[in-house]
Phi, psi and omega in degrees: 000126183259162176055043178283140179240167176297331176299317179299318180296315179299314182301321184277323193246348179304318179299341182271349183295121187297314181266103183262014178275070182290148171290166179301319181292320178294316180297317180296316180297318179300311182297318180296312183295319180296330184263353186301130179057037172236175182298333181297333180274358185083178185207163167253122181253127181243141176230135180282131180291337185266301185261357176065021172293146178243144180226133178246125178239110180288143186285149175279156180280334180063018174286136187290350177263000185275127180294342185265000189239022187254337192302307184291324178299319178297311183298320180290318180299315181297319180299318180290323181290337179300336178295337185257354185275134179258158175278076186210169178295148173226152180229147175251115178242153183232131179248122182238163176237156180297149180299337178302335183274346189304313181300320180290320178297316181295327179285345182223057193301308184297313182298312188272341167290316177303320180298328176298315178295316182300314182293321178296314181298313181297322180296308182293321181294313182296311186288323181291328179281339181291122183294341176293332184253316183209304177084042178203158175271127183248178176233148181200152177249133178246134183228126178275130165242143182245006189234157165259179184297334182268015182071009178289161181282120185206074182291133179200163182247125170266137176233137170257111190252126173292125186277032177195172181190191182255128179278187185295341178258013181061035172260146179287141180218134172207170179239034178066220184271007179267128180296133195265358180241135180289126187296320181296321177292318177303316181299315182293318181291318177300315178301314181300312183292321181294315182289331174298315179291322178299316180295322177299313180297324178292312184295329180262017173054045179267348189269150171254157184228054181270167176058229183289353179266005186307316185293342183283358170299329180288126183302319180298317181296320181293315180292327175296320176299314180300317179301317180295319182293321178293328182282343184273152169275123178271151187258117169232134181214153175268118190272324183199148174246138175217153185244124171092164189296314188299318179296320181298317182300315181296325186280323186304315185298338180292335189243334189290307185251016179295144176245180189304319178205143177264159178300328183295339180272348178275111189272318182193161171224152171229200186292341184234331193234162172238132175249128181220164181275127179225146179288135177254096183285348179287337183253281184220009180076008179275159179287133177224153180298138176227134182242127173225168180295151179300323179297316180293322180300311180297316180299318179293317180302318184289344175298338191255013175281121186279157176301150181302133176078003183289130181270115188268333179250119184231150188241138185223166176063231181296341182265359177294140189302326187293338182230003190300310186302312182293312185290320181289327175297317178298315180299317180298320180294319181292326182268349183073032180268143170274143178278132173283136176254126183304134177272354183251343184301127178081002182274155173285167178301317180299319179293321179296317180297321180293319181292315186283319190239005179054042180231122181264103183283357179267358180238148181294131180286347180266316184240350177083003180275165183297149177254147168260124185240136173222158186262137172243119180281146174282175179294328183232119173264095193277330191241000000 
C-alpha cells in the first residue's frame, strides 16, 4: 500500500488500542489529525471571476503533532531565525538521561521535561562562562525530542550552540571549529543539576507516581533509584560541527519542528501491522523497514503528545529575548556580519506561500485571473 498516512493508521487501528483512557491532549491531537485537510476542518472555496473554475482547499488542523502541518511552519521559523544567525561556528549537542528515569518522567511530563531544559541551560551557562573552559557568554537553542527512531520513548534535548560569545569586556571570543566544552565535564554537571531538581521535586511532594512509576512511591525505591542514577555515566555528546549561516539554516529545520514520525516514513499497513522506516544502529544507522502491530504503533505515537501549552523550542544566553537585540547587534558588529532581514515578517499567508513556494493562491491555476475566495466552516472546528 503506497502513500500511507498517519490518518490511515488511526482510522484502522485506534479502535484496537487497549487503553482508551487518553489524556485531553492526546484526544485533541487524535481528533485534529484525523480531521486534518478533510471537510470536518472546513475549507476555503475559490472561484475564478473569468473562467468560473472552482477550487476547494480543505483546512489544515495546525496541531503541532500532525505530520501534515509542519512544512510551512518550519520554513517560516527558519526564515525568522536567520535574523539571529552569525557567520560563526555552531555545534549540535545532545543531552540524554538514563532509561531508568523514563517511567517517572512520563508520569510527570511538564515538570521533568522542564527540568531537562533547566539542567541543560545551567550546564552550558556555567561551563561556558568558566575561564578554565571558555570564558564567555554564549547563545543556544534547546529543543525537546521525546522519541527514538523506533517511536520508543526516549526524551532528550537537542541544542544548537553558538561556538563563540562575549567575554567580560564584551569582546568576541571563539575557538574556531573545535567544540570548546569538555563533554565528560558537561555530562557530570548536567547529571548533577538534573538530579538536584529531581530531589527538590521529590522532597516537596511535587511528583506523581502513575503507570510504571508506581513503585517509586516507596521511599526506599526512590532513594535506590537515585543511588543508581548517581553511579551511572550520563550521555552528552556533540553531534556535529558546522561553520557559517547557510549550513545552520539547512540543519535547523531537521530538529526544530520534527515530530515523532513523518508520513514519508510510514511504508505500508495491513489488517494487523504497520511497517515504517527506522534507523538500525546495530548495523550502519541507515533506515530499514520495521514492522510492529498497528495497536503498538498507535500507542507509541501517543507517547509523544506534549502537555498543553508546553514550549518545546527555548532560547538562552545571547539568544534570550530580554537581551537578544542588543547582544546580537554587538556580535554582528564585532564579526563584521550583515543582518539578514526576514522576507516573511508581517506578510499574509498568501504572500508567504508565494515567496516560499512561488505559488500564487490568489490567481486561477487555469487562466491566471484573480480568484474570489470564501471560507466554509466544517461541522467541528477542533483545533
